[in-house]
N, CA and C atoms as a LAMMPS dump frame, in Angstrom:
ITEM: TIMESTEP
0
ITEM: NUMBER OF ATOMS
264
ITEM: BOX BOUNDS ff ff ff
-5.0000000000000000e+02 5.0000000000000000e+02
-5.0000000000000000e+02 5.0000000000000000e+02
-5.0000000000000000e+02 5.0000000000000000e+02
ITEM: ATOMS id mol type element x y z
1 1 1 N 427.597 -145.141 428.739
2 1 2 C 428.557 -145.45 427.703
3 1 3 C 427.925 -146.452 426.745
4 2 1 N 428.185 -146.293 425.494
5 2 2 C 427.553 -147.179 424.537
6 2 3 C 428.235 -148.538 424.501
7 3 1 N 427.522 -149.523 424.019
8 3 2 C 428.061 -150.869 423.887
9 3 3 C 429.067 -150.931 422.753
10 4 1 N 430.206 -151.615 422.948
11 4 2 C 431.157 -151.75 421.855
12 4 3 C 430.55 -152.561 420.705
13 5 1 N 430.932 -152.195 419.504
14 5 2 C 430.451 -152.924 418.334
15 5 3 C 431.096 -154.306 418.277
16 6 1 N 430.416 -155.226 417.655
17 6 2 C 430.954 -156.577 417.525
18 6 3 C 432.171 -156.558 416.614
19 7 1 N 433.239 -157.174 417.075
20 7 2 C 434.446 -157.292 416.272
21 7 3 C 434.904 -158.736 416.312
22 8 1 N 435.965 -159.013 415.625
23 8 2 C 436.447 -160.384 415.532
24 8 3 C 437.282 -160.772 416.753
25 9 1 N 436.747 -160.612 417.947
26 9 2 C 437.357 -161.011 419.209
27 9 3 C 438.756 -160.442 419.417
28 10 1 N 439.016 -159.267 418.918
29 10 2 C 440.301 -158.625 419.131
30 10 3 C 440.093 -157.316 419.873
31 11 1 N 441.076 -156.952 420.673
32 11 2 C 440.967 -155.722 421.444
33 11 3 C 441.549 -154.529 420.704
34 12 1 N 442.246 -154.792 419.583
35 12 2 C 442.924 -153.74 418.84
36 12 3 C 442.517 -153.751 417.381
37 13 1 N 442.57 -152.563 416.772
38 13 2 C 442.281 -152.441 415.345
39 13 3 C 443.42 -151.688 414.675
40 14 1 N 443.726 -152.062 413.447
41 14 2 C 444.686 -151.307 412.652
42 14 3 C 444.032 -149.998 412.234
43 15 1 N 444.829 -149.083 411.691
44 15 2 C 444.296 -147.788 411.286
45 15 3 C 443.141 -147.921 410.288
46 16 1 N 443.266 -148.713 409.216
47 16 2 C 442.127 -148.83 408.288
48 16 3 C 440.869 -149.425 408.943
49 17 1 N 441.057 -150.409 409.819
50 17 2 C 439.895 -151.019 410.479
51 17 3 C 439.3 -150.081 411.521
52 18 1 N 440.146 -149.289 412.195
53 18 2 C 439.643 -148.305 413.155
54 18 3 C 438.847 -147.226 412.436
55 19 1 N 439.327 -146.809 411.273
56 19 2 C 438.596 -145.809 410.487
57 19 3 C 437.236 -146.359 410.074
58 20 1 N 437.208 -147.604 409.649
59 20 2 C 435.934 -148.242 409.281
60 20 3 C 435.012 -148.325 410.496
61 21 1 N 435.561 -148.679 411.641
62 21 2 C 434.81 -148.777 412.894
63 21 3 C 434.162 -147.438 413.255
64 22 1 N 434.915 -146.339 413.023
65 22 2 C 434.405 -145.001 413.333
66 22 3 C 433.548 -144.413 412.22
67 23 1 N 433.59 -145.031 411.041
68 23 2 C 432.798 -144.531 409.918
69 23 3 C 433.429 -143.326 409.24
70 24 1 N 434.749 -143.244 409.275
71 24 2 C 435.468 -142.152 408.621
72 24 3 C 436.504 -142.745 407.673
73 25 1 N 437.124 -141.898 406.869
74 25 2 C 438.123 -142.404 405.928
75 25 3 C 439.446 -142.654 406.658
76 26 1 N 440.214 -143.634 406.185
77 26 2 C 441.532 -143.871 406.779
78 26 3 C 442.426 -142.63 406.684
79 27 1 N 442.289 -141.861 405.613
80 27 2 C 443.097 -140.652 405.469
81 27 3 C 442.788 -139.65 406.582
82 28 1 N 441.523 -139.486 406.925
83 28 2 C 441.149 -138.58 408.019
84 28 3 C 441.795 -139.031 409.323
85 29 1 N 441.722 -140.307 409.611
86 29 2 C 442.31 -140.831 410.841
87 29 3 C 443.834 -140.677 410.818
88 30 1 N 444.448 -140.879 409.669
89 30 2 C 445.892 -140.689 409.532
90 30 3 C 446.273 -139.232 409.805
91 31 1 N 445.519 -138.291 409.236
92 31 2 C 445.8 -136.863 409.441
93 31 3 C 445.612 -136.498 410.906
94 32 1 N 444.546 -136.986 411.543
95 32 2 C 444.33 -136.716 412.963
96 32 3 C 445.507 -137.218 413.789
97 33 1 N 445.993 -138.406 413.472
98 33 2 C 447.131 -138.973 414.211
99 33 3 C 448.361 -138.097 414.009
100 34 1 N 448.606 -137.684 412.788
101 34 2 C 449.757 -136.844 412.482
102 34 3 C 449.68 -135.517 413.243
103 35 1 N 448.49 -134.965 413.384
104 35 2 C 448.286 -133.693 414.091
105 35 3 C 448.109 -133.878 415.597
106 36 1 N 448.185 -135.115 416.06
107 36 2 C 447.966 -135.473 417.473
108 36 3 C 446.561 -135.094 417.931
109 37 1 N 445.597 -135.321 417.042
110 37 2 C 444.178 -135.138 417.352
111 37 3 C 443.532 -136.515 417.269
112 38 1 N 442.263 -136.567 417.533
113 38 2 C 441.54 -137.82 417.361
114 38 3 C 441.809 -138.811 418.478
115 39 1 N 441.372 -140.041 418.276
116 39 2 C 441.489 -141.056 419.325
117 39 3 C 442.946 -141.458 419.564
118 40 1 N 443.251 -141.91 420.782
119 40 2 C 444.624 -142.328 421.089
120 40 3 C 445.017 -143.573 420.297
121 41 1 N 446.274 -143.597 419.87
122 41 2 C 446.798 -144.725 419.104
123 41 3 C 448.214 -145.022 419.578
124 42 1 N 448.745 -146.129 419.127
125 42 2 C 450.107 -146.505 419.492
126 42 3 C 450.655 -147.426 418.411
127 43 1 N 451.955 -147.628 418.438
128 43 2 C 452.586 -148.532 417.487
129 43 3 C 452.772 -149.899 418.122
130 44 1 N 452.457 -150.919 417.354
131 44 2 C 452.722 -152.299 417.738
132 44 3 C 453.603 -152.839 416.609
133 45 1 N 454.904 -152.78 416.832
134 45 2 C 455.829 -153.079 415.745
135 45 3 C 455.765 -151.953 414.728
136 46 1 N 455.464 -152.285 413.483
137 46 2 C 455.345 -151.268 412.43
138 46 3 C 453.92 -150.752 412.267
139 47 1 N 452.976 -151.412 412.871
140 47 2 C 451.572 -151.057 412.678
141 47 3 C 451.093 -150.033 413.689
142 48 1 N 450.244 -149.126 413.223
143 48 2 C 449.55 -148.19 414.109
144 48 3 C 448.283 -148.901 414.555
145 49 1 N 448.071 -148.946 415.868
146 49 2 C 446.938 -149.681 416.416
147 49 3 C 446.073 -148.771 417.284
148 50 1 N 444.801 -149.146 417.368
149 50 2 C 443.817 -148.437 418.195
150 50 3 C 443.123 -149.456 419.082
151 51 1 N 443.066 -149.16 420.359
152 51 2 C 442.334 -150.024 421.289
153 51 3 C 440.846 -149.712 421.122
154 52 1 N 440.022 -150.732 420.964
155 52 2 C 438.584 -150.544 420.731
156 52 3 C 437.942 -149.779 421.886
157 53 1 N 438.322 -150.106 423.101
158 53 2 C 437.733 -149.401 424.247
159 53 3 C 438.105 -147.917 424.219
160 54 1 N 439.32 -147.594 423.747
161 54 2 C 439.736 -146.184 423.648
162 54 3 C 438.939 -145.469 422.56
163 55 1 N 438.623 -146.166 421.46
164 55 2 C 437.799 -145.567 420.406
165 55 3 C 436.413 -145.243 420.938
166 56 1 N 435.822 -146.198 421.666
167 56 2 C 434.483 -145.977 422.231
168 56 3 C 434.487 -144.821 423.227
169 57 1 N 435.512 -144.774 424.06
170 57 2 C 435.614 -143.699 425.052
171 57 3 C 435.807 -142.349 424.366
172 58 1 N 436.619 -142.313 423.313
173 58 2 C 436.855 -141.075 422.576
174 58 3 C 435.552 -140.567 421.948
175 59 1 N 434.764 -141.468 421.381
176 59 2 C 433.479 -141.076 420.79
177 59 3 C 432.567 -140.496 421.87
178 60 1 N 432.52 -141.125 423.031
179 60 2 C 431.693 -140.605 424.131
180 60 3 C 432.172 -139.225 424.572
181 61 1 N 433.486 -139.029 424.63
182 61 2 C 434.032 -137.709 424.977
183 61 3 C 433.617 -136.66 423.952
184 62 1 N 433.61 -137.038 422.676
185 62 2 C 433.189 -136.114 421.621
186 62 3 C 431.724 -135.73 421.802
187 63 1 N 430.897 -136.7 422.142
188 63 2 C 429.468 -136.433 422.357
189 63 3 C 429.264 -135.496 423.546
190 64 1 N 430.017 -135.717 424.628
191 64 2 C 429.869 -134.886 425.83
192 64 3 C 430.352 -133.46 425.601
193 65 1 N 431.338 -133.269 424.715
194 65 2 C 431.89 -131.934 424.513
195 65 3 C 431.193 -131.158 423.395
196 66 1 N 430.199 -131.748 422.754
197 66 2 C 429.48 -131.095 421.659
198 66 3 C 428.188 -130.492 422.199
199 67 1 N 428.004 -129.191 421.983
200 67 2 C 426.825 -128.512 422.525
201 67 3 C 425.526 -129.004 421.895
202 68 1 N 425.614 -129.662 420.755
203 68 2 C 424.385 -130.169 420.126
204 68 3 C 423.858 -131.405 420.838
205 69 1 N 424.752 -132.184 421.47
206 69 2 C 424.294 -133.368 422.174
207 69 3 C 424.38 -133.212 423.694
208 70 1 N 424.978 -132.134 424.17
209 70 2 C 425.067 -131.874 425.601
210 70 3 C 424.382 -130.537 425.874
211 71 1 N 423.162 -130.595 426.361
212 71 2 C 422.354 -129.386 426.547
213 71 3 C 423.005 -128.407 427.521
214 72 1 N 423.823 -128.887 428.444
215 72 2 C 424.477 -127.996 429.399
216 72 3 C 425.475 -127.067 428.71
217 73 1 N 425.981 -127.46 427.556
218 73 2 C 426.942 -126.634 426.823
219 73 3 C 426.293 -125.758 425.763
220 74 1 N 424.994 -125.903 425.561
221 74 2 C 424.292 -125.141 424.533
222 74 3 C 424.3 -123.666 424.89
223 75 1 N 424.875 -122.81 424.054
224 75 2 C 424.943 -121.377 424.387
225 75 3 C 423.568 -120.735 424.516
226 76 1 N 422.559 -121.317 423.92
227 76 2 C 421.214 -120.761 424.032
228 76 3 C 420.606 -121.004 425.408
229 77 1 N 421.183 -121.92 426.168
230 77 2 C 420.704 -122.19 427.522
231 77 3 C 421.466 -121.393 428.578
232 78 1 N 422.435 -120.578 428.16
233 78 2 C 423.249 -119.794 429.092
234 78 3 C 422.623 -118.421 429.32
235 79 1 N 422.896 -117.856 430.49
236 79 2 C 422.444 -116.494 430.782
237 79 3 C 423.264 -115.523 429.942
238 80 1 N 422.639 -114.463 429.456
239 80 2 C 423.41 -113.457 428.71
240 80 3 C 424.453 -112.811 429.621
241 81 1 N 425.616 -112.534 429.068
242 81 2 C 426.667 -111.885 429.845
243 81 3 C 426.655 -110.387 429.567
244 82 1 N 426.97 -109.616 430.593
245 82 2 C 427.029 -108.171 430.43
246 82 3 C 428.361 -107.793 429.819
247 83 1 N 428.313 -106.825 428.942
248 83 2 C 429.543 -106.288 428.364
249 83 3 C 430.215 -105.381 429.366
250 84 1 N 431.517 -105.432 429.388
251 84 2 C 432.228 -104.496 430.269
252 84 3 C 432.379 -103.175 429.532
253 85 1 N 432.265 -102.092 430.228
254 85 2 C 432.307 -100.764 429.628
255 85 3 C 433.676 -100.123 429.82
256 86 1 N 434.706 -100.922 429.926
257 86 2 C 436.059 -100.395 430.142
258 86 3 C 436.544 -99.721 428.862
259 87 1 N 436.916 -98.459 429.008
260 87 2 C 437.462 -97.699 427.884
261 87 3 C 438.766 -97.054 428.341
262 88 1 N 439.707 -96.971 427.458
263 88 2 C 440.99 -96.345 427.793
264 88 3 C 441.156 -95.063 427.069
């Protein structure tokens, strides 16, 4: 797991700061939240907050599920599958 980035001694980030932390636009993070995609978030009063450890874990999950960074998922490393000859 990668080391968390240095922050101002807080365990939570607002949506704009979380977007900056991830290197994406706040609008992208807002849309992901609306679609229930992306990193986990929660409300703290009126603010949408992201736990830094959850952001780091989400990024690691993305890396593990991407065939470009996980050689075990690379389709070029898989055995060819036989086509079934079922005809009706």
